[in-house]
C-alpha positions in Angstrom: 303.7 100.1 47.2 306.5 101.0 49.7 306.4 104.2 52.0 309.4 106.6 52.3 310.0 109.8 54.4 311.0 112.9 53.3 312.2 116.3 54.1 311.9 119.0 51.2 311.6 122.6 50.7 308.6 124.4 49.5 308.7 126.9 46.4 308.6 129.8 49.6 311.3 128.2 51.2 309.5 126.5 54.4 310.7 123.0 55.3 308.3 120.2 54.9 308.2 116.9 56.4 306.2 113.7 55.7 305.7 110.7 54.0 305.2 109.4 50.4 304.0 106.2 49.0 305.6 104.7 45.5 307.0 101.8 44.0 310.8 103.0 44.5 312.9 105.6 46.0 313.7 107.2 42.9 309.9 107.3 41.7 308.8 108.7 45.7 311.6 111.7 44.7 310.5 112.2 41.1 306.4 112.5 42.6 308.0 115.3 45.2 309.7 117.1 42.6 306.7 117.1 40.5 304.8 118.7 43.2 307.3 121.9 43.2 309.2 120.4 46.6 313.0 120.2 46.7 314.0 117.1 48.1 316.9 117.4 51.0 316.1 113.8 52.5 314.5 110.6 51.6 314.8 107.3 52.8 312.4 104.5 53.3 309.9 105.1 56.1 310.0 102.9 59.5 307.7 99.9 59.1 305.0 99.5 62.1 306.2 97.8 65.2 303.1 97.0 67.6 300.4 94.8 65.6 300.4 97.0 62.5 300.5 100.5 64.9 303.6 102.6 65.7 303.6 101.9 69.3 301.5 100.4 72.0 299.0 103.3 72.4 298.2 103.4 68.9 297.5 100.3 68.8 295.3 100.4 72.2 293.8 103.5 70.4 292.8 102.0 67.2 290.5 99.2 68.9 288.7 101.7 70.1 285.4 103.0 68.9 284.6 107.2 68.0 281.9 108.4 69.4 279.0 110.5 67.3 279.7 113.7 69.8 283.6 113.6 68.7 282.7 113.4 64.7 280.0 116.3 65.7 283.0 118.4 67.2 285.0 117.7 65.1 283.0 118.3 61.8 282.3 121.5 63.2 285.5 122.5 64.1 287.1 121.9 60.8 283.7 124.0 59.3 285.2 126.6 61.4 288.5 126.7 60.5 288.4 126.2 56.8 285.8 129.4 56.6 288.2 131.2 58.6 290.6 130.0 55.9 293.3 127.8 57.5 294.8 125.1 54.9 293.7 121.9 55.3 296.7 120.3 57.1 296.8 123.1 59.5 293.0 122.4 60.2 294.0 118.9 60.6 296.5 119.2 63.1 294.4 121.6 65.2 291.2 119.0 65.1 293.8 116.2 66.6 295.3 117.8 69.2 291.6 119.0 70.7 289.3 116.0 69.9 288.8 113.9 73.0 288.8 110.5 71.1 291.7 108.6 71.4 290.8 106.9 68.0 289.7 109.8 66.3 293.2 111.5 67.1 294.9 108.2 65.9 292.8 108.3 62.9 293.7 112.4 62.4 297.2 111.7 62.4 297.1 109.1 60.0 295.5 111.7 57.7 297.6 114.0 57.8 300.4 112.0 57.0 298.6 110.8 53.7 297.1 114.2 52.8 301.2 115.8 52.7 301.8 112.7 50.4 299.5 114.4 48.2 296.1 112.8 48.5 292.9 114.2 48.7 290.9 114.6 52.2 288.0 111.9 50.6 290.6 109.7 49.5 292.3 109.2 52.8 289.1 109.3 54.4 288.3 105.9 52.9 290.7 104.2 54.3 289.2 104.8 57.6 285.9 103.4 56.3 284.9 102.3 60.5 285.0 105.9 61.5 283.3 107.8 58.6 280.3 106.3 56.8 279.8 106.3 53.2 277.5 109.0 53.5 280.5 111.4 54.8 283.0 110.0 52.4 280.5 110.8 49.2 279.5 114.3 51.0 283.4 115.1 51.3 283.8 114.3 47.9 281.0 116.2 46.7 282.1 119.0 48.9 285.7 118.6 47.3 284.3 119.0 43.8 282.2 122.1 44.3 284.6 123.7 46.9 282.2 124.2 49.7 283.6 122.2 52.5 283.2 124.0 55.2 279.6 124.1 54.3 279.5 120.0 53.7 281.4 119.7 57.0 278.5 122.2 59.1 276.0 119.8 57.0 277.6 117.2 58.3 277.8 118.0 61.8 274.1 118.8 61.9 273.4 115.4 60.5 275.2 113.6 62.9 273.3 115.6 65.8 269.8 114.9 64.7 270.4 111.4 64.2 271.8 111.2 68.0 268.6 113.0 68.8 266.6 110.6 67.4 268.6 107.2 68.4 268.3 108.6 72.2 264.6 109.7 71.9 264.4 106.0 70.9 266.7 104.1 73.5 265.1 106.5 76.1 261.5 105.2 74.9 262.8 101.6 76.0 264.4 102.6 79.3 262.0 102.8 81.3 259.9 100.1 80.5 263.1 97.7 80.5 263.5 98.6 84.0 260.5 98.2 85.3 260.2 94.8 83.7 263.5 93.5 85.1 262.5 94.7 88.5 259.0 92.9 88.1 260.9 89.5 87.4 263.2 90.2 90.3 260.3 90.5 92.8 258.5 87.8 91.1 261.5 85.4 91.3 262.3 86.3 95.2 258.7 85.9 96.2 258.4 82.6 93.9 261.7 81.1 95.5 262.2 82.4 99.0 258.4 83.6 100.4 255.8 81.4 98.8 257.7 77.9 99.6 258.3 79.1 103.5 254.3 79.9 103.3 253.6 76.9 101.8 255.7 74.8 104.3 253.5 76.4 107.1 249.9 75.7 105.4 250.5 72.3 104.7 251.6 71.4 108.2 248.1 72.2 109.3 246.4 69.8 107.1 244.0 71.4 106.1 242.9 72.0 102.3 244.0 75.1 101.0 241.7 77.7 99.0 242.0 77.2 95.4 243.9 80.9 94.8 246.5 79.6 97.8 247.2 76.6 96.0 247.2 77.8 92.4 249.9 80.1 94.0 251.7 76.9 95.6 251.6 74.8 92.5 253.1 77.6 90.3 255.8 77.9 93.1 256.8 74.4 92.9 256.9 74.3 88.8 258.6 77.5 88.7 261.4 75.6 90.8 261.6 72.2 89.3 260.9 73.5 85.9 262.5 77.1 86.0 265.8 76.2 84.4 263.6 74.8 81.2 262.1 77.9 81.1 265.1 79.7 81.2 266.9 78.1 78.7 263.7 78.0 76.7 263.5 82.3 76.7 267.4 82.0 76.1 267.2 79.5 72.9 264.2 81.6 71.5 266.4 85.1 71.6 269.2 82.9 69.9 267.0 81.9 67.4 265.9 85.3 66.4 268.9 86.5 66.9 270.4 84.0 64.2 267.0 84.6 61.7 267.8 88.4 61.7 271.3 87.7 60.6 269.8 86.2 57.1 268.5 88.9 55.0 264.8 87.6 54.5 264.7 86.6 57.8 265.7 90.7 58.9 263.1 91.7 56.2 260.2 89.5 58.4 261.2 90.3 61.6 261.2 94.1 60.8 257.9 94.0 59.0 256.5 92.1 61.6 257.8 95.0 64.0 256.1 97.5 62.5 252.5 96.0 63.0 253.4 96.0 66.8 250.7 98.8 68.0 252.6 102.3 69.3 256.1 100.3 68.6 255.5 99.8 64.7 254.3 103.9 64.7 257.6 105.1 66.5 259.4 103.1 64.4 258.2 104.7 61.4 258.5 107.9 62.9 262.2 107.3 63.3 262.6 106.0 60.0 261.1 108.9 58.4 263.1 111.5 60.5 266.2 109.6 59.5 265.1 109.3 55.7 264.1 113.3 55.2 267.0 114.5 57.1 269.8 112.6 55.2 268.0 112.7 51.8 268.0 116.8 52.6 271.6 116.8 53.4 272.6 115.0 50.5 270.6 116.7 47.5 271.4 120.2 49.3 275.4 118.9 48.8 275.0 118.4 45.2 274.5 114.6 45.7 272.6 112.9 42.8 268.5 111.4 43.9 269.8 107.9 42.7 273.5 108.5 44.9 271.5 109.9 48.0 268.6 107.0 48.0 271.4 104.6 48.1 273.3 106.2 50.8 270.3 107.2 52.8 269.0 103.8 52.8 272.0 102.4 54.9 271.2 104.9 57.3 267.9 103.3 58.0 268.1 100.1 60.4 265.0 99.1 59.4 265.2 96.5 56.7 261.7 97.4 55.0 262.2 100.6 55.1 266.0 100.3 53.7 264.8 97.9 50.8 262.7 100.4 49.7 265.0 103.1 49.0 267.6 100.7 47.5 264.7 99.6 44.9 263.8 103.2 44.8 267.0 104.5 43.5 267.0 101.6 41.0 263.5 102.9 39.5 265.1 106.5 39.7 267.6 105.0 37.4 265.1 103.7 34.8 263.7 107.3 35.0 261.0 106.9 37.1 259.8 109.6 39.1 260.6 109.7 42.9 257.6 109.6 44.5 256.4 106.7 42.2 259.6 105.1 43.1 258.4 104.8 46.8 255.3 104.3 46.8 254.8 101.4 49.4 252.0 100.8 52.1 254.4 101.2 55.0 255.4 104.8 53.3 253.3 107.4 54.9 251.2 109.7 52.9 252.3 112.8 54.3 255.8 112.0 52.9 254.7 111.3 49.5 252.3 114.6 49.0 255.1 116.2 50.3 257.8 115.1 48.1 255.5 115.3 45.0 255.2 119.4 46.2 258.8 119.4 46.4 259.4 118.1 42.8 257.0 120.1 41.6 258.3 123.5 43.0 262.1 122.4 42.7 262.4 122.9 46.7 262.7 119.2 47.4 265.5 119.7 49.8 264.4 122.4 51.9 260.8 120.3 51.9 262.4 116.9 53.1 264.0 119.0 55.9 260.7 120.5 57.2 259.7 117.1 57.0 262.7 115.9 59.1 261.8 118.4 61.7 258.3 117.4 61.7 258.9 113.7 62.1 261.6 114.7 64.8 258.8 116.7 66.8 256.5 113.2 66.4 258.9 111.1 67.8 259.3 113.4 71.0 255.8 113.4 71.7 255.5 109.7 70.9 257.9 108.9 73.2 256.0 111.2 76.1 253.5 109.3 75.4 254.5 106.2 75.6 256.3 106.8 78.4 252.8 107.9 80.3 251.4 104.6 78.9 253.8 102.0 80.2 254.2 103.8 83.6 250.7 103.1 84.9 250.5 99.9 82.8 254.0 98.4 84.7 252.6 99.8 88.3 249.3 97.8 87.5 251.3 94.5 86.4 253.4 94.6 89.7 250.6 96.1 91.8 248.1 92.8 90.8 251.3 90.2 91.0 251.9 91.2 94.7 248.1 91.9 95.2 246.9 88.2 94.3 249.9 86.8 96.7 248.8 89.0 99.6 244.9 87.8 98.6 246.0 83.7 98.8 248.0 84.5 101.7 244.9 86.0 103.6 242.4 83.7 102.1 244.6 80.8 103.5 244.5 82.3 107.4 241.1 83.0 107.0 240.3 79.5 106.3 242.8 78.2 109.0 241.1 80.5 111.4 237.5 79.8 110.4 238.4 75.9 110.3 
């Protein structure tokens, strides 16, 4: 299809400009007349001039990602404006002028053009799947069908905030141990490469037999200096191997299964997955999405393949007529979730119970993050202290042997 730029008058006499997609110019004009517009001018639209975009600034904007905070602001703002009675195009125009993300501004500009051409909001969002997720598009479709787009957008904002909060908690749980581990590796490398060799030269020059602890320290230093490149290479090879395996469906399932069995970390992954699952499913069900579609969409929100595949299989079993609890039976699925879903199905309040479960699991995750930080901090201090302490012990053992000799 070609794209045509037009200028027309509405039934109220207001001038309107936009673009219309059609096979021919006459077909485009006919479609505009069918929409009740009086065509003043219509011509082929100018083709994009810079790598598929109108200008260089748009091209650079198209290469950037959209942060979740920008999407939360956009949906919350849209919900407010639609509740206030603003037309969709006017609301999008106002949002475009206020969002901070250059990529989102570009997307909103393109969406306004497409909506002016007579397309539905969900249809134009589907053209930007790298910005709007499958869940967002499906909820917007539900909102268009029920006429409560403002409520849907408010729910989307809340859901994205909760998802971002869960992700931030998981990242925060890993920041401290990662920083301490890197520091420990740095201290160990510095001592092994710089301090211990000089210490060894001094001791060996005395021509004395070294204590076992000192000799072990020197042997370890020599091993790292001579074979360190192989150690680093082997470590990198293992990481690359794991990443390659993780790209394979079965490999990713196996790795995710192993992660769930790791003490403390496995429980945290399960808690985070349940928070995402219950919040996502609650939002979708409250918006009128069927359980079958809601399970399929929610499976895409969860990163752990064990739970993601479980929800996908569950949606297929629900389609065959099985109840939700029976469809989600799995050794890794918490009993609390299954019991509360049973109550929700019997009382007809499944969406509300799932929302309460989401709040519970998010609070549980916050507690787990704090507990992990409390456990890791002393463990890392003991590890680094023990490493440095052993070096000092070996050093003084050697000095005492020299003085005593």
